[in-house]
N, C-alpha and C positions, 0 to 999 in steps of 0.2 A: 161321587165327588171329583174323581180324575176325569170323567167325561165332561164335567164343567170346564176345567182348565183346557181341554182339548177342543173346546168350542171356538170355531173360527170367528164369530163376530166379536168375542172377548179380545182376541189378539189384534184385531183391527182397532179396537177402541184404544189399546195400549200403545200401538204404534201412532195413531192420531194424536194421542196425548203427548207423546215424545216429541213428534214434529211440532206441535203447538209450542212446547217449552223451548225448543231450539229457535223457532221463529221469534218468540218473545225475548229470548236473550240476544239475538241478532239485532233486533230492533233497539234494544236497550243500549247495546254498544255503539250503534250508529248515533242514537240520540245523545249519549254521553259525549261523543266526540263533537257533536255539533253544540251541546250546551257549554262545554269547556273550550270551545273553539280550538280544538286539538290541531296543532300543526300551524296555526296561523301565527304570524309574527307582526310586530309594529315597532316603530321607532320611538324610544324614550324621549319625551319632551324635556326641555331645560327648565328646571324650577329653581335654579340658583338666583338667590337674591328676591325671590317673590315671598309674599305673605304666606302663611301656612293654609289659610282657608283658599286662597286663589290657587296654590299649588294642588291641593286636594281636588278640586274641581277640574283642572286641567289634565291631571293623571287619570282620573276616572274617565274622562271622555276618550282617552286612548286605550281604555281597556286594562288600566293597571291599578294596583291598590297602593296607597301611600301609607307608610308607618314611620312615626318618629323614632329613631333609634337611639339618639343621644342629643344632649343639649349643652352649650357652653355660654358664657356670658361676655359680652362686649358692650360696654357703656355708650360707645360711640355708634353702635348699629341698632336699628328699630327692633323691638322685641317681636319674637315669633318669625323673624326673617330666616329663610333657608340658607344655610352656609356650605353644605356638602350634600351630594346625593350619590346613591349607588343603586343601579347601574348609572353610568355617566350619561349626560346628554348626547342625543343622536346614536346611541347604540341600538342595534336592531335585535330585539329578543322576543320571546313568546309572550303573547298576551296573557293577561291574568297574572303575570309576575309582580312581586311586591317591589316597590321603589323605596328604598331606606334612605331617610334624611336626617341631618344634624341640624338643629335650629338654635337661634339665639334665644336664651331664656327669657321668660316674661318678667320674672322677679329676680333681682340681684341676689346671689347667695351671700351668706354670712362668712366673714373670715375673722380670724383672731388678730387683733393689734399686736404687732411684734414689739419687743423691747429695743428701742433705739438709742437710748441714753448712752453717750460715750462713743457712739458710731461716727465715724466721718461722714460728711454730707453725701459723698458719692456711694459709701457703702449703704447708707440709709436709703438713698434714692433706689438702689438695686433691690434692697429687700422689699420695699413698698411696691415697686413695679412687678416683682415676681408674685406678689399677692393680689395684684389687679388694684392696688391703690395708687392714688396720685398726691404728689407734692403740691401744696397750695402756697401760701404765703411763707416767706422766710425773713426772720428778723434777727437782728444780732444784739448780743449784750456783752459787756466785758467779761472776758474769762481767759485765763492763760491757755485753755484748750481751744485754739483757733480752729474755726470751721468744724467744730464737733457739736453734735447734738446735745443740747442741754435740756430741752422740754419739747413736748409734742402736744398738740391740742386738735380737737375736732369741733367744728362749729362754735369756736370761741371758748371751749371748756377743755381743761386738761384731759387727757385720755390715758389710761393705765394699760400696760401690757397685758394681753390675755382678754381685754374687752372685746365683746363682739361688735362687728361694724360691717356695714354692706360693701361688697366689692364694688369698686369705682368710686368710693368716697375720697375726699380730699383731706389731706392731713397738713396742718401748719407746723412749722418747726422754728425753734428758737436755737440759734447757733452762737458759739463763742467767736468774739471778734478778736480775741487776743488781748495782751496787755496794753492799755492806752499809753500814749507818749505824754499825755498830760498828768499833772500831779494835782491831788486834792488833799485837803487837811484830814488826817486820820480822825474818824468820828469818835466822840466820846461815848462809850458804852457802859462804863462802870455806873451802877445804880439803876440801870434799866433792866426790865424783864428780858428773858431770852426772845420772847416774841417781839418785843419792841425793837431789840437790837437787830434781830434778823430783818425786820422791815426796813430800819434805817440803812443797813448795808446793801440790801437789794436797790434801794433808791439811789445809792451812791454808786453803784456798779462795782461794789467790793464783795468779794467771795467769802462766805463763812467757811473758815477753816476748822481746826479741831474744837470740839466741845467737850469740855472736861468738868463734870459735876463732881462736887464733894459726896462723900458716901451716903449721907442722910437725905440727898435730893431724890425725892420720888416724882415730883411733877416738874419736868424739864421746862415746859412752856412758861410756867409762871415763876420759875426760879429767877434769882437775881444775878447779875454779872458783878463780881468784885475784882475781877482782873482781866485785862486783855493784852494781847500781843500782836502787833506792836502797841505800845502806849501811845496816847494822843500827844504827850509832851515829854521833853526831856527832863532830867533832874532840875535844870535851872528854869523851867517853865517854857522853853521854846517849843512852839508847835512843830509836830513832825508831819510829813507828807507821805502819801501813798498813791500809787497809780491803779486806776480802775482795772479790774481784773485780777489784782493780787489779793491775798488771803489775810484774814484776821482771825486768830484763835481766842476763844473766850473761855472763862472759868466760872462756874456756877456755884451758889449756895442758897439756902433757903431763906436767910434773912437779908433785908435790904441793907446794903453797906452805907455807912456814913461817908459821904464824899466831900472832899475839899479840894478845890482846884490848886491850892498851893502846896498840898502834901504830895509826897511820892507814893505811888501805889506799892502795896506790900508785895513781897516776893511770891512767885507761883509755888505750888507745893513741891515741884522738883527742883527748886532753887534754895529751898530752906535747908 
Protein backbone atom coordinates (compact mmCIF):
# COMPACT_ATOMS: atom_id res chain seq x y z
CA UNK A 1 0.00 0.00 0.00
CA UNK A 2 2.79 2.49 0.91
CA UNK A 3 4.58 1.49 -2.22
CA UNK A 4 1.51 2.63 -4.19
CA UNK A 5 1.74 6.16 -2.76
CA UNK A 6 5.44 6.30 -3.53
CA UNK A 7 4.74 5.44 -7.13
CA UNK A 8 6.13 8.28 -9.35
CA UNK A 9 3.36 8.32 -12.00
CA UNK A 10 0.76 8.92 -9.27
CA UNK A 11 2.44 12.14 -8.09
CA UNK A 12 2.78 13.31 -11.64
CA UNK A 13 -0.95 12.95 -12.09
CA UNK A 14 -1.58 14.92 -8.91
CA UNK A 15 0.65 17.77 -10.07
CA UNK A 16 -0.99 17.81 -13.47
CA UNK A 17 -4.42 17.97 -11.83
CA UNK A 18 -3.36 20.88 -9.63
CA UNK A 19 -1.88 22.70 -12.59
CA UNK A 20 -5.11 22.19 -14.51
CA UNK A 21 -7.16 23.61 -11.63
CA UNK A 22 -4.93 26.67 -11.42
CA UNK A 23 -5.22 27.19 -15.17
CA UNK A 24 -9.02 26.94 -15.03
CA UNK A 25 -9.18 29.47 -12.19
CA UNK A 26 -6.89 31.83 -14.07
CA UNK A 27 -9.03 31.62 -17.21
CA UNK A 28 -12.19 32.13 -15.13
CA UNK A 29 -10.81 35.30 -13.53
CA UNK A 30 -9.78 36.69 -16.90
CA UNK A 31 -13.15 35.90 -18.44
CA UNK A 32 -14.98 37.39 -15.45
CA UNK A 33 -13.17 40.67 -15.92
CA UNK A 34 -14.06 40.58 -19.60
CA UNK A 35 -17.72 39.71 -18.97
CA UNK A 36 -18.17 42.43 -16.33
CA UNK A 37 -16.01 44.90 -18.26
CA UNK A 38 -13.95 45.39 -15.13
CA UNK A 39 -12.08 48.65 -15.18
CA UNK A 40 -14.03 50.10 -18.11
CA UNK A 41 -15.71 53.47 -17.67
CA UNK A 42 -18.33 55.38 -19.62
CA UNK A 43 -20.10 58.73 -19.55
CA UNK A 44 -23.58 58.73 -18.03
CA UNK A 45 -26.08 60.02 -20.60
CA UNK A 46 -28.63 62.71 -19.73
CA UNK A 47 -32.14 61.28 -19.38
CA UNK A 48 -33.73 64.33 -17.73
CA UNK A 49 -37.08 65.18 -19.32
CA UNK A 50 -37.19 61.98 -21.36
CA UNK A 51 -39.87 59.30 -21.35
CA UNK A 52 -39.09 56.28 -19.22
CA UNK A 53 -39.00 53.89 -22.21
CA UNK A 54 -36.64 56.16 -24.17
CA UNK A 55 -34.38 56.60 -21.16
CA UNK A 56 -34.11 52.85 -20.62
CA UNK A 57 -32.93 52.29 -24.20
CA UNK A 58 -30.40 55.13 -24.02
CA UNK A 59 -28.94 53.98 -20.71
CA UNK A 60 -28.65 50.34 -21.81
CA UNK A 61 -26.78 51.39 -24.95
CA UNK A 62 -24.13 52.96 -22.72
CA UNK A 63 -23.79 49.81 -20.62
CA UNK A 64 -25.82 50.94 -17.61
CA UNK A 65 -28.98 49.70 -15.92
CA UNK A 66 -31.89 52.06 -15.19
CA UNK A 67 -33.97 51.67 -12.01
CA UNK A 68 -36.94 53.83 -10.92
CA UNK A 69 -36.13 54.83 -7.35
CA UNK A 70 -38.97 57.26 -6.63
CA UNK A 71 -41.99 58.98 -8.17
CA UNK A 72 -43.75 62.29 -7.61
CA UNK A 73 -46.74 63.91 -9.29
CA UNK A 74 -47.05 67.14 -11.26
CA UNK A 75 -50.21 67.55 -13.32
CA UNK A 76 -48.39 70.03 -15.57
CA UNK A 77 -45.83 67.42 -16.74
CA UNK A 78 -46.28 64.32 -18.93
CA UNK A 79 -46.74 61.00 -17.08
CA UNK A 80 -43.54 58.95 -16.90
CA UNK A 81 -41.23 61.89 -17.56
CA UNK A 82 -37.88 61.66 -15.76
CA UNK A 83 -37.36 64.47 -13.26
CA UNK A 84 -34.10 63.47 -11.56
CA UNK A 85 -31.21 61.08 -12.12
CA UNK A 86 -28.29 59.72 -10.07
CA UNK A 87 -25.45 59.74 -11.14
CA UNK A 88 -25.82 63.08 -12.89
CA UNK A 89 -25.46 63.43 -16.63
CA UNK A 90 -21.90 63.52 -18.05
CA UNK A 91 -20.36 61.84 -15.00
CA UNK A 92 -17.73 59.24 -15.90
CA UNK A 93 -18.41 56.03 -13.95
CA UNK A 94 -17.79 52.30 -14.24
CA UNK A 95 -19.97 50.51 -16.76
CA UNK A 96 -22.72 48.21 -15.48
CA UNK A 97 -23.48 50.76 -12.78
CA UNK A 98 -27.14 51.46 -11.99
CA UNK A 99 -28.66 54.82 -12.89
CA UNK A 100 -31.46 55.70 -10.44
CA UNK A 101 -34.25 58.01 -11.60
CA UNK A 102 -37.29 59.81 -10.20
CA UNK A 103 -40.27 59.96 -12.56
CA UNK A 104 -43.57 61.82 -12.77
CA UNK A 105 -46.30 59.39 -11.73
CA UNK A 106 -48.58 57.91 -14.36
CA UNK A 107 -51.67 58.13 -12.11
CA UNK A 108 -52.45 61.02 -9.77
CA UNK A 109 -52.45 59.96 -6.10
CA UNK A 110 -55.44 60.51 -3.84
CA UNK A 111 -55.43 63.24 -1.19
CA UNK A 112 -57.98 64.12 1.48
CA UNK A 113 -60.11 67.19 0.96
CA UNK A 114 -59.24 69.63 3.78
CA UNK A 115 -61.78 71.52 5.86
CA UNK A 116 -61.79 75.07 4.49
CA UNK A 117 -64.98 76.54 5.94
CA UNK A 118 -64.14 79.67 7.91
CA UNK A 119 -60.68 80.03 6.36
CA UNK A 120 -59.63 83.26 4.71
CA UNK A 121 -59.16 82.98 0.96
CA UNK A 122 -55.36 83.25 1.27
CA UNK A 123 -55.16 80.54 3.91
CA UNK A 124 -57.44 78.27 1.91
CA UNK A 125 -55.30 78.82 -1.18
CA UNK A 126 -52.15 77.89 0.77
CA UNK A 127 -53.73 74.71 2.19
CA UNK A 128 -54.94 73.59 -1.24
CA UNK A 129 -51.58 74.30 -2.88
CA UNK A 130 -49.74 72.29 -0.22
CA UNK A 131 -51.93 69.29 -1.07
CA UNK A 132 -51.44 69.69 -4.81
CA UNK A 133 -54.99 71.00 -5.36
CA UNK A 134 -55.95 74.09 -7.34
CA UNK A 135 -58.52 76.83 -6.86
CA UNK A 136 -61.06 77.09 -9.65
CA UNK A 137 -63.96 79.54 -9.77
CA UNK A 138 -64.60 81.85 -6.84
CA UNK A 139 -68.06 83.29 -6.32
CA UNK A 140 -69.36 85.60 -3.63
CA UNK A 141 -72.52 85.80 -1.59
CA UNK A 142 -73.48 88.22 1.16
CA UNK A 143 -72.03 87.27 4.52
CA UNK A 144 -70.56 89.32 7.33
CA UNK A 145 -67.39 87.17 7.13
CA UNK A 146 -65.86 88.96 4.15
CA UNK A 147 -63.43 86.96 1.96
CA UNK A 148 -64.00 83.90 4.13
CA UNK A 149 -64.72 80.45 2.66
CA UNK A 150 -68.39 79.56 3.07
CA UNK A 151 -68.60 76.53 0.77
CA UNK A 152 -66.36 74.31 -1.37
CA UNK A 153 -67.38 72.25 -4.39
CA UNK A 154 -65.81 69.84 -6.88
CA UNK A 155 -67.21 69.47 -10.40
CA UNK A 156 -70.33 71.37 -9.39
CA UNK A 157 -71.11 69.29 -6.30
CA UNK A 158 -70.43 70.14 -2.64
CA UNK A 159 -67.42 68.29 -1.24
CA UNK A 160 -66.96 67.46 2.41
CA UNK A 161 -63.74 67.51 4.38
CA UNK A 162 -62.05 64.11 4.36
CA UNK A 163 -63.36 63.07 0.96
CA UNK A 164 -60.80 61.43 -1.34
CA UNK A 165 -59.89 63.48 -4.39
CA UNK A 166 -57.17 63.22 -7.05
CA UNK A 167 -54.14 65.45 -6.65
CA UNK A 168 -54.26 68.22 -9.23
CA UNK A 169 -58.05 68.56 -9.00
CA UNK A 170 -59.73 71.97 -9.06
CA UNK A 171 -61.85 73.18 -6.15
CA UNK A 172 -64.44 75.95 -6.52
CA UNK A 173 -65.04 78.25 -3.55
CA UNK A 174 -67.89 80.43 -2.34
CA UNK A 175 -66.65 83.41 -0.34
CA UNK A 176 -68.40 85.94 1.84
CA UNK A 177 -68.73 89.36 0.24
CA UNK A 178 -69.42 91.18 3.50
CA UNK A 179 -72.62 92.95 4.48
CA UNK A 180 -74.26 94.68 1.54
CA UNK A 181 -74.93 98.42 1.51
CA UNK A 182 -78.42 97.97 0.10
CA UNK A 183 -81.43 97.19 2.22
CA UNK A 184 -84.19 94.67 1.55
CA UNK A 185 -87.39 93.91 3.41
CA UNK A 186 -87.07 91.38 6.22
CA UNK A 187 -88.69 88.22 4.83
CA UNK A 188 -91.76 86.87 6.63
CA UNK A 189 -90.87 83.42 7.95
CA UNK A 190 -93.58 82.75 10.53
CA UNK A 191 -95.80 79.87 9.40
CA UNK A 192 -93.20 78.41 7.07
CA UNK A 193 -91.30 75.18 7.65
CA UNK A 194 -87.67 75.44 8.62
CA UNK A 195 -86.63 74.12 5.19
CA UNK A 196 -88.80 76.69 3.37
CA UNK A 197 -87.44 79.51 5.53
CA UNK A 198 -83.86 78.48 4.96
CA UNK A 199 -84.36 78.46 1.19
CA UNK A 200 -85.99 81.90 1.34
CA UNK A 201 -83.13 83.33 3.39
CA UNK A 202 -80.53 81.88 1.02
CA UNK A 203 -82.29 83.40 -1.96
CA UNK A 204 -82.31 86.79 -0.23
CA UNK A 205 -78.64 86.65 0.78
CA UNK A 206 -79.58 86.68 4.46
CA UNK A 207 -77.71 84.45 6.90
CA UNK A 208 -79.58 81.98 9.07
CA UNK A 209 -78.64 82.78 12.65
CA UNK A 210 -79.71 80.95 15.80
CA UNK A 211 -82.19 78.08 15.47
CA UNK A 212 -84.16 77.59 18.71
CA UNK A 213 -86.61 74.63 18.76
CA UNK A 214 -89.14 73.92 21.49
CA UNK A 215 -88.45 70.89 23.67
CA UNK A 216 -90.89 68.60 21.81
CA UNK A 217 -89.44 69.27 18.34
CA UNK A 218 -87.82 66.11 16.93
CA UNK A 219 -87.82 66.83 13.18
CA UNK A 220 -86.22 70.23 12.71
CA UNK A 221 -86.56 70.28 8.91
CA UNK A 222 -90.35 69.96 8.99
CA UNK A 223 -90.90 72.04 12.12
CA UNK A 224 -92.70 75.39 11.76
CA UNK A 225 -91.42 78.84 12.56
CA UNK A 226 -93.57 80.62 15.12
CA UNK A 227 -91.18 83.50 15.83
CA UNK A 228 -88.31 85.27 14.10
CA UNK A 229 -85.84 87.94 15.08
CA UNK A 230 -85.80 90.56 13.68
CA UNK A 231 -89.53 90.59 12.95
CA UNK A 232 -90.69 91.63 9.47
CA UNK A 233 -92.81 94.49 10.85
CA UNK A 234 -92.97 96.90 13.74
CA UNK A 235 -95.85 96.92 16.22
CA UNK A 236 -97.67 99.50 14.12
CA UNK A 237 -97.30 97.39 10.94
CA UNK A 238 -94.37 99.22 9.37
CA UNK A 239 -92.07 97.03 7.25
CA UNK A 240 -88.54 96.59 8.57
CA UNK A 241 -85.42 96.32 6.42
CA UNK A 242 -82.23 94.29 6.63
CA UNK A 243 -79.00 94.16 4.64
CA UNK A 244 -77.87 91.01 2.80
CA UNK A 245 -75.20 89.33 4.87
CA UNK A 246 -76.95 90.01 8.17
CA UNK A 247 -78.61 87.28 10.24
CA UNK A 248 -82.13 86.27 11.20
CA UNK A 249 -82.83 83.99 14.19
CA UNK A 250 -85.76 81.57 14.07
CA UNK A 251 -87.81 79.71 16.71
CA UNK A 252 -89.44 76.36 15.91
CA UNK A 253 -92.46 74.38 17.10
CA UNK A 254 -94.25 71.24 15.95
CA UNK A 255 -97.64 72.81 15.11
CA UNK A 256 -98.14 75.31 12.32
CA UNK A 257 -98.96 78.67 13.92
CA UNK A 258 -101.97 80.72 12.94
CA UNK A 259 -100.61 83.84 11.27
CA UNK A 260 -102.22 87.24 11.08
CA UNK A 261 -100.36 90.07 9.43
CA UNK A 262 -102.08 92.55 11.72
CA UNK A 263 -101.16 90.86 14.98
CA UNK A 264 -97.96 91.28 16.88
CA UNK A 265 -95.77 88.17 17.09
CA UNK A 266 -95.72 86.52 20.52
CA UNK A 267 -92.65 87.00 22.68
CA UNK A 268 -89.77 84.55 22.42
CA UNK A 269 -89.20 82.06 25.27
CA UNK A 270 -86.45 84.18 26.83
CA UNK A 271 -88.71 87.26 26.78
CA UNK A 272 -91.60 85.64 28.67
